[in-house]
C-alpha positions as CSV (number, residue, x, y, z in Angstrom):
1,M,-80.5,59.3,15.3
2,K,-83.7,61.3,15.9
3,N,-83.1,63.3,12.7
4,S,-82.4,60.1,10.7
5,R,-85.7,58.6,11.9
6,K,-87.6,61.8,11.2
7,A,-86.2,61.9,7.6
8,F,-87.0,58.2,7.1
9,T,-90.6,58.8,8.3
10,T,-91.0,61.8,6.1
11,L,-89.8,60.0,3.0
12,A,-92.1,57.0,3.8
13,A,-95.1,59.4,4.1
14,A,-94.2,61.1,0.8
15,C,-93.9,57.7,-0.9
16,V,-97.4,56.8,0.2
17,F,-99.0,59.7,-1.7
18,L,-96.9,58.9,-4.8
19,G,-97.5,55.2,-4.5
20,V,-101.2,55.5,-4.5
21,A,-100.9,56.8,-8.1
22,L,-97.9,54.9,-9.2
23,M,-98.1,51.6,-7.3
24,P,-94.3,50.8,-7.3
25,G,-92.2,52.1,-4.4
26,C,-90.0,55.1,-4.8
27,V,-86.6,54.5,-6.5
28,S,-83.7,56.9,-7.3
29,T,-80.8,55.8,-9.5
30,T,-77.2,57.1,-9.8
31,M,-74.9,56.1,-12.6
32,Q,-71.2,56.7,-13.0
33,Q,-68.7,55.8,-15.7
34,V,-64.9,55.8,-15.9
35,R,-63.1,55.3,-19.2
36,D,-59.4,54.2,-19.3
37,A,-59.2,53.2,-23.0
38,D,-61.2,53.5,-26.2
39,T,-63.6,50.7,-27.0
40,G,-65.5,49.3,-29.9
41,I,-66.9,45.9,-31.0
42,E,-67.6,44.0,-34.2
43,S,-70.9,42.3,-34.8
44,N,-69.3,38.8,-34.5
45,E,-67.6,39.6,-31.2
46,A,-69.0,38.8,-27.8
47,I,-68.8,39.9,-24.2
48,A,-68.8,37.6,-21.2
49,V,-70.7,38.8,-18.1
50,L,-69.2,37.3,-15.0
51,G,-69.6,37.7,-11.2
52,R,-66.9,37.8,-8.7
53,K,-67.0,35.3,-5.8
54,F,-65.2,36.2,-2.5
55,L,-65.0,34.3,0.8
56,S,-64.8,37.5,2.7
57,R,-67.9,39.2,1.5
58,D,-71.3,38.6,-0.2
59,E,-71.1,37.5,-3.9
60,T,-73.1,39.1,-6.6
61,E,-76.5,37.6,-7.0
62,S,-76.8,35.2,-10.0
63,G,-80.2,36.8,-10.8
64,F,-78.6,40.2,-11.3
65,L,-75.9,38.7,-13.6
66,D,-78.6,37.0,-15.6
67,C,-80.6,40.2,-15.8
68,V,-77.6,42.2,-17.1
69,A,-76.8,39.5,-19.6
70,E,-80.4,39.4,-20.9
71,K,-80.9,43.2,-21.1
72,S,-77.5,43.8,-22.7
73,S,-78.3,41.3,-25.4
74,S,-81.6,42.9,-26.3
75,G,-83.0,46.2,-27.4
76,A,-81.1,49.0,-29.1
77,N,-77.4,48.6,-29.5
78,S,-77.7,45.0,-28.3
79,L,-74.5,43.0,-27.7
80,K,-73.6,39.3,-28.2
81,V,-73.5,38.2,-24.6
82,I,-72.1,35.0,-23.0
83,P,-73.8,34.4,-19.6
84,H,-71.7,33.6,-16.5
85,E,-72.4,29.9,-16.2
86,E,-71.9,29.2,-19.9
87,F,-68.6,31.0,-19.9
88,V,-67.3,29.4,-16.7
89,D,-68.2,25.9,-17.9
90,H,-66.6,26.5,-21.3
91,L,-63.3,27.7,-19.7
92,F,-63.3,25.2,-16.9
93,P,-61.3,25.1,-14.6
94,W,-59.6,28.5,-15.2
95,F,-62.5,30.7,-14.2
96,E,-63.5,28.9,-11.0
97,P,-63.4,31.2,-7.8
98,R,-59.9,29.9,-6.8
99,T,-58.3,30.1,-10.2
100,A,-60.0,33.1,-11.9
101,P,-57.7,36.0,-12.9
102,L,-57.8,38.9,-10.5
103,D,-56.6,41.6,-12.9
104,I,-55.8,42.2,-16.5
105,V,-52.2,41.2,-16.0
106,D,-53.3,37.8,-14.7
107,M,-55.6,37.6,-17.7
108,K,-52.8,38.5,-20.1
109,N,-50.7,35.7,-18.7
110,L,-53.6,33.3,-18.8
111,V,-54.3,33.7,-22.6
112,K,-50.7,32.7,-23.3
113,N,-52.0,29.2,-22.7
114,E,-53.0,28.0,-26.2
115,T,-55.9,26.0,-24.9
116,I,-57.4,29.0,-23.1
117,A,-56.8,31.3,-26.1
118,Q,-58.5,28.8,-28.4
119,R,-61.5,28.5,-26.2
120,L,-61.9,32.3,-26.0
121,D,-61.6,32.4,-29.8
122,D,-64.3,29.7,-30.1
123,K,-66.7,32.0,-28.3
124,D,-65.4,35.2,-30.1
125,V,-64.8,36.8,-26.7
126,R,-63.6,40.4,-27.0
127,Y,-64.5,41.8,-23.5
128,I,-64.9,40.3,-20.1
129,V,-67.2,42.2,-17.8
130,W,-66.7,41.6,-14.1
131,I,-69.6,42.6,-11.9
132,E,-69.4,43.1,-8.1
133,G,-72.1,44.3,-5.7
134,T,-75.3,43.3,-3.8
135,T,-78.7,44.5,-2.9
136,E,-79.2,45.1,0.8
137,R,-82.2,45.9,2.9
138,A,-81.6,48.8,5.3
139,E,-83.7,50.7,7.9
140,Q,-87.2,49.4,8.6
141,G,-90.0,51.1,10.5
142,G,-93.6,50.6,11.5
143,T,-95.7,47.6,12.4
144,L,-98.4,45.4,10.8
145,N,-100.8,43.2,12.7
146,C,-103.2,40.7,11.2
147,A,-106.0,38.9,12.9
148,V,-109.3,37.1,12.1
149,A,-112.2,39.5,12.4
150,T,-115.9,38.7,13.1
151,G,-117.2,36.1,10.6
152,G,-113.8,34.5,10.1
153,V,-112.6,37.2,7.7
154,P,-108.8,38.0,8.1
155,A,-108.0,41.7,8.5
156,C,-104.7,43.6,8.8
157,F,-103.9,47.0,10.2
158,G,-100.8,49.1,10.3
159,F,-98.0,50.4,8.2
160,L,-94.6,48.9,7.3
161,S,-91.8,50.7,5.4
162,W,-88.2,49.8,4.6
163,E,-85.3,51.1,2.5
164,A,-83.3,49.0,0.1
165,E,-80.0,49.8,-1.7
166,S,-78.6,48.1,-4.8
167,N,-75.0,48.9,-5.5
168,Y,-73.1,47.4,-8.4
169,E,-69.9,48.0,-10.4
170,A,-68.8,46.5,-13.6
171,I,-65.1,46.4,-14.7
172,V,-64.5,45.9,-18.4
173,W,-61.5,44.1,-19.7
174,D,-60.5,44.3,-23.4
175,I,-59.1,40.8,-24.0
176,R,-57.8,41.5,-27.5
177,R,-55.5,44.4,-26.3
178,S,-55.0,43.1,-22.7
179,V,-56.2,46.4,-21.1
180,T,-58.7,47.5,-18.6
181,A,-61.1,49.6,-20.7
182,G,-62.8,51.2,-17.6
183,K,-65.8,50.7,-15.4
184,V,-69.4,51.6,-15.0
185,S,-71.5,51.6,-11.8
186,S,-75.2,51.7,-11.0
187,E,-76.7,52.5,-7.6
188,A,-80.4,52.4,-6.9
189,R,-82.0,53.4,-3.6
190,G,-85.7,52.9,-2.9
191,M,-88.4,53.0,-0.2
192,S,-90.9,50.2,0.0
193,F,-94.1,50.3,2.1
194,V,-97.1,48.3,3.0
195,P,-100.1,50.3,4.3
196,A,-103.0,48.1,5.6
197,I,-106.6,48.9,6.4
198,I,-108.1,45.4,6.4
199,I,-106.2,44.5,3.2
200,P,-102.4,45.0,2.9
201,I,-101.4,46.9,-0.3
202,P,-97.6,46.5,-1.0
203,F,-95.7,49.2,-2.9
204,I,-92.3,47.6,-3.6
205,A,-89.2,49.5,-4.7
206,R,-87.5,47.2,-7.1
207,T,-84.1,48.6,-6.7
208,Q,-82.2,45.6,-8.2
209,A,-84.3,45.8,-11.4
210,H,-83.6,49.5,-11.7
211,A,-79.9,49.0,-11.2
212,C,-79.8,46.2,-13.8
213,T,-81.7,48.2,-16.4
214,H,-79.3,51.2,-16.0
215,M,-76.1,49.2,-15.9
216,S,-77.1,47.3,-19.0
217,K,-77.8,50.5,-20.9
218,Q,-74.5,51.9,-19.7
219,L,-72.5,48.8,-20.7
220,K,-74.0,48.9,-24.3
221,Q,-73.0,52.6,-24.6
222,F,-69.6,52.1,-23.0
223,I,-68.6,49.2,-25.2
224,A,-69.8,50.8,-28.4
225,G,-67.9,53.8,-27.0
226,P,-66.0,56.8,-28.5
227,A,-63.3,56.2,-31.0
228,E,-60.6,57.6,-28.8
229,V,-59.8,58.5,-25.2
230,E,-58.2,61.9,-24.9
């Protein structure tokens, strides 16, 4: 435990010096990709970005889903993207938490329903991207105290720091071929800190934003993908 606290304090101190020049907190990102099938997409075809909802654990934040949908549909190699709410409403009630398919076999059986198949065709859906994960705040250290100084001027003194981790995984279903094409993951860890000598100056590590940016870039590359899987 002492070694863990020492490492945490050392990282926080290092981030202070970097933060003075860069302002945002320190963030490191790790990406992984597993491909199970070849992929490709036509200009008229779309992907649906969906979030899993579980009773037993935290669901993926809607803000993260919106971020991935927005970034995947813009910039280089942009995709035609159907956001979570729009897709779920269009396919109601088959993609509600209690009725949504859990795997590609369930999905294959689901599209045998002519009504569902037609609604998917109406939106030109080629891939469904299921995203799971959350952003969590971890170890925190330091104290920050504020009071009213002489003359009624508020003043704060101290130092706060905390670590946050954003961990997300996206599983890609190819609806046309009824196969799981693979998955991509994005993990971002960051240190935020607030030094205060009269005025608090926050240096926030935006781990979720970093995870979103890297996952969106991966998804575009993955879906455009190589012609074949060896």
